[in-house]
C-alpha positions in Angstrom: -2.1 -74.4 137.9 -4.2 -76.2 135.3 -7.2 -74.6 133.5 -9.4 -77.0 135.4 -8.1 -75.4 138.6 -9.4 -72.0 137.7 -12.4 -71.0 139.8 -15.7 -72.1 138.3 -16.9 -68.5 138.0 -13.8 -67.4 136.1 -14.2 -70.4 133.7 -17.9 -69.4 133.2 -17.0 -65.8 132.5 -14.4 -66.7 129.9 -16.7 -69.3 128.3 -19.8 -67.0 128.2 -18.3 -63.5 127.5 -14.7 -63.6 126.3 -14.2 -65.1 122.8 -10.7 -63.7 122.0 -7.5 -62.6 123.5 -8.2 -59.1 122.2 -11.4 -59.0 124.2 -9.6 -60.2 127.3 -6.8 -57.7 127.1 -9.3 -54.9 126.3 -11.6 -55.8 129.2 -8.6 -55.9 131.6 -7.3 -52.6 130.4 -10.6 -50.8 130.5 -11.4 -52.2 134.0 -7.9 -51.3 135.3 -8.2 -47.7 134.0 -12.0 -47.3 134.4 -11.8 -43.5 134.8 -10.3 -43.0 131.4 -12.3 -42.5 128.2 -10.5 -44.2 125.4 -10.6 -43.6 121.7 -10.3 -46.6 119.3 -7.0 -45.2 118.1 -5.6 -45.0 121.7 -6.8 -48.5 122.5 -5.3 -49.9 119.3 -2.0 -48.3 120.0 -1.9 -49.3 123.7 -2.9 -52.9 123.1 -1.0 -53.2 119.8 -3.9 -54.7 117.9 -5.4 -53.8 114.6 -8.4 -51.5 114.4 -10.5 -54.3 112.8 -9.8 -56.8 115.7 -10.3 -54.0 118.1 -13.7 -53.1 116.6 -14.9 -56.7 117.0 -13.7 -56.8 120.6 -15.3 -53.5 121.4 -18.6 -54.6 119.9 -18.6 -57.9 121.8 -17.8 -56.3 125.1 -20.4 -53.6 124.5 -23.1 -56.1 123.8 -22.1 -58.0 127.0 -22.5 -54.7 128.9 -18.9 -54.4 130.0 -18.3 -51.1 128.4 -20.1 -47.9 127.5 -19.6 -45.9 124.3 -19.6 -42.1 124.4 -19.6 -39.6 121.6 -17.2 -36.7 122.4 -16.7 -34.1 119.7 -17.9 -36.6 117.0 -15.3 -39.1 118.3 -16.3 -42.4 119.9 -14.8 -43.0 123.3 -15.1 -46.1 125.5 -15.1 -46.7 129.2 -15.6 -49.7 131.5 -19.0 -50.2 133.2 -18.8 -51.5 136.8 -20.7 -54.8 137.1 -22.6 -56.4 140.0 -20.6 -57.3 143.1 -20.4 -61.0 142.1 -19.1 -60.3 138.6 -16.6 -57.7 139.9 -15.4 -60.4 142.3 -15.1 -62.8 139.4 -13.2 -60.2 137.3 -10.9 -59.7 140.3 -10.1 -63.4 140.3 -9.6 -63.4 136.6 -7.1 -60.5 136.8 -5.2 -62.2 139.6 -5.1 -65.6 137.8 -4.1 -64.0 134.5 -1.3 -62.1 136.2 0.0 -65.1 138.2 -0.8 -68.0 135.8 -1.7 -66.9 132.3 -1.1 -70.2 130.6 -4.2 -72.0 132.1 -6.3 -69.1 130.9 -4.9 -69.2 127.4 -5.5 -73.0 127.4 -9.1 -72.6 128.5 -9.8 -69.8 126.0 -8.3 -72.1 123.2 -10.5 -75.0 124.4 -13.6 -72.7 124.4 -12.8 -71.5 120.9 -12.5 -75.0 119.6 -15.8 -75.9 121.3 -17.5 -73.0 119.6 -16.2 -74.1 116.2 -17.4 -77.7 116.9 -20.8 -76.6 118.0 -21.2 -74.3 114.9 -20.1 -77.1 112.6 -22.6 -79.5 114.2 -25.4 -77.0 113.8 -24.5 -76.4 110.2 -24.4 -80.2 109.6 -27.7 -80.7 111.3 -29.3 -77.8 109.4 -28.4 -79.6 106.1 -30.9 -82.3 106.9 -33.9 -80.1 107.7 -36.5 -80.6 105.1 -38.0 -77.3 104.1 -41.3 -76.8 102.4 -40.9 -75.6 98.9 -42.7 -72.2 98.7 -43.4 -72.6 95.0 -45.2 -76.0 95.4 -47.6 -74.8 98.1 
């Protein structure tokens, strides 16, 4: 299976919502164990990723409405938020594809990351040519 053979909805989900392997692994774990309320420490240990990378992944998934943050005895806990039926179907396809053929997903995520870097570089380059009015000259 090639990354182009992944269903369009899975490709779109990865392009639009998943920027890192940490986010992917975190989303898949939280969805698989949706009844569990995880601490950052437990997630970091389970996924074997640093707390700094985990914090970024948690924030990204929270902003995309894939997880909910709870405060339990002054300790943050996280749990998966069920999505609409179409997104749940897409996530199911993602889980199956990642289990059976992880390489196309890794390739697609790498291509998406490269595209984000290119786009950011082009925007930075274009912004260098914007003529701004000097506030001191009126």
